[in-house]
Steps between C-alpha positions, in 0.01 A plus 500: 500500500765360713531741784825474701578656825826563691563475879764779508450822702334775297793732519724248329264411214645577158259707280513727201545875556205734434568673179247771374489488121352808331393621155432142363319463175265205456336616194155524679377757238532229226253267339452281803200260452199570731519148625875488511523172688425203271197693371332399823275757655501363859890462510560837349252680722644346812839657427327818378299530819819462706654783296221728597572445859874580484499888491286547816635180653867607458410835650347334788813276552724806487284686740488217743867460502572876523287518818774313682800637314617731763538198740740318269839523656689225294682678215451188281119499552491879456656448160262211420200706591613775268562257217168327566321828463682582184413158347140529605471842335631366169239213512237771544610687187534202285156353593336831452624480138357153469176604658455780240461213261221357691327835543505533121316163499221644715622371834411774761849546636400835651225346713723202598769742624244703687363189679849379585597841615208509743569157616872546559516867614157585650346189634815312604655772723165524678468126574862387542823606673831587315632162622194310364542674154879419498402135587270503201774629284745234611240221434424642157869518412520135591207414274636707213842334534335162503312570180795652332714185574214283389443666164860501399608165641226318296556586130153361393313776689601789285616307188229647263511852630619813326861553558470876582243432784688197615814712515334758717383248747846331496669832593233555767561137635880551513470816707232350724745216581773744569302711755271230634644517864501885550144544622534183714819622646355844586190323654698272721810705589343854519127447562582206715213293366478144611384180357129546568485849332664392182314166483161674547597746222577227252172325584309814425692572182444141386127560469494865425747518217342247269151649570630842387660349178186305424276811525729691251517200273122476489481864406746438219288207368192721505698765301599236260136411430473159658153408612426358847502146372823561312654646817396202690670270262814728502516480886436123503796436262716748669451384857582151377819651348577670833439206739521169312781259606800637310316817431618859555486515883498143651872446425584814694337397829826425664621854431188644634477291812867572579390846614313346806819326627635643825844648425402560130700753303445567123863416415447149641280435205716478184421741210454393135808293399525684162544844662861510390395429139296814479755704682787391267310556180373851610842606620646393151237648282306755701199361329215395747310305228815297424544434871129402532536260224796341648346467844195337354721255291684407811181368677425137549 
């Protein structure tokens, strides 16, 4: 992925407005295959595991930003916080619908939610400050935006996926790009967190996030009936897909490392170049699946 940065001040950077989109229908109650991504258990369960994180994760993001909401004095940032919360709430609703499919497959969604709720809302408040939790939110928003840009900038990654699920992730990606700077702006402008605080949060998230996803994926593989040896082979092939040269994550390294630059701001890293394609199709048709197909087709 060719990541480009600008040198302009953050208050002059052009970026898309945050637009909460509600009552979208992705057809998630339809006949979506169990392994909806190229009939590949590892690739499918990677995305499925991330979906299980979103309801509690989005709630954590909203809560972390709300803790500083009263300190926001800029009318522009106040509106962005409001729209950020509305977008994240919609993400929660849609991913709950998707997770109902996983629950019907035997995935213990209730237990996953319980563990995440304990981690985010019982353990985290005991061990961290509000600023640290907001810093974690800003870091996770950067990683999410990075992955969204990666998935839809490179057409081959989601080529053989079910268009309904792909459309759900396309919509989620679009909105993540739109609000990617909100938590960061609250962190730096209101919480007054500096370089060290945000960098340490990113380091912690870099290790903690994939471990959480891996634990959920392993549960899913067990539910699917894979033996220990089969799971070992799945992980070996999957990790190669993740980290091989030209694989899922290595081309995004520039996007990731940009967060550690002094003077970094999310809008200094360009969003997916095909963002406008999704927007035009959705505004013309009102169909998120058609917009998702268009976004995917516009990838390189």
